[in-house]
Phi, psi and omega in degrees: 000163188208178178256135174239163178221140170252119181253112183277121183220030186263003182289151181282330182071027183300328181286347174281343182068032183248150180286338180271155169301151186307319185299334183263359178294133183283147174217112179059036176091356177229154176289160179301318183293325179293317176303309184298316181296315182295322178291324175298314184286339181282345185289135175233106178276184182303140180069024181061027177289122184212172182290123180254335180229130181236119175252126181247127176264128187240159172303142188307323183267008182230020180300313182295322180294319178294319179299319178294323181298329185252008187302327183286355178268354187298337178275355180254338190205152170286114190250128176233132176239123184228161177288137177277186182247192184285338178231168177299316180300317179295324179294316178297320178300320178296320178295319179294321179298318178293324181296309185286340178280342182264131181304328180289325181275335183296341181274350184291133177253351174231135178235129171264143172239122186227152180255130175298341177289354173243066191289340187255014174303119190286160180301326180297325178291317178302313180297322180298320179292314179301313181300320181294321176295315179298332180280006174107015178250104190292343178221118186228133177232145172274143180214151178242146179301145178275129182258337178283156169286129184248128177240135174272131183240169173257093185291143178227125181300129176083000180256130183268344178244118186245143180283140176276132178265323179191161170260123184274130180301127183293333185297338182256010183251143173225138172273122191268140183240188169231159012282147172254144185239144184214154164292145184301317182301316182292317181295319178296319180294320180295318179291323177296319180294325183261010187300329183298332183260001191298329186260007179252113183302327182286335185251338185291156181283142179279343172211166186286331176299327177299324177292322177296320179298324179296335176283347185085014180268150182285150175236138183245148182247133170248167181298132176274197183210135181300333181288347179271023180298148182274137177261114180238320184246171177299322178299317178302319180295319179294320178295319181296336182276355178287151178300143181214168178292146179277161178287158179288000000 
């Protein structure tokens, strides 16, 4: 049995203000998707457990461009590039369908789901998630402590001043990152259960752990990493380009 990964790279990146799809936007001489893919493949979990099959979901009109961007990885991993969907959930579902349809992917018993928008998530974080799944936790997400004061409000459409309902204790909050790791059976079951909402942005899950939670199954958190920050805006891209510590 082996580890597979679905790398979501189908976002438009409109908030970056770039002419290219987000996955192809350059960062330090490489595209975001290339950074993310290489960090996934660099991870070595316990017993040399590592990603053997990589499925990348791409914008429908950029499948070939994404495939060319990652072509040099074909000697390291079984690589599949497929068109993503209208939502993140739909894109992951498309990636999973391609995974189980391919003989190389059908053998995977652990699946990671990672966002190309978190291109610098280090190999050590990837390995930590794989190890936690292997240790008997079927759904694992990395998370970092929340440092801001968080208040729950009663939102009202069109109203700029909203009433505060409560201040949520920070000690019980985590900001969740990717990659998230799952046993293949659980992730497929969670996506099948939530398939009806996959193409509706208002109803679809913002992460795969959310689909597992809808099943009533437990999700476990391991320590995240500041380097796994999400790139959404131009400022995020500029911050990601700053020098940082290397992975161990």
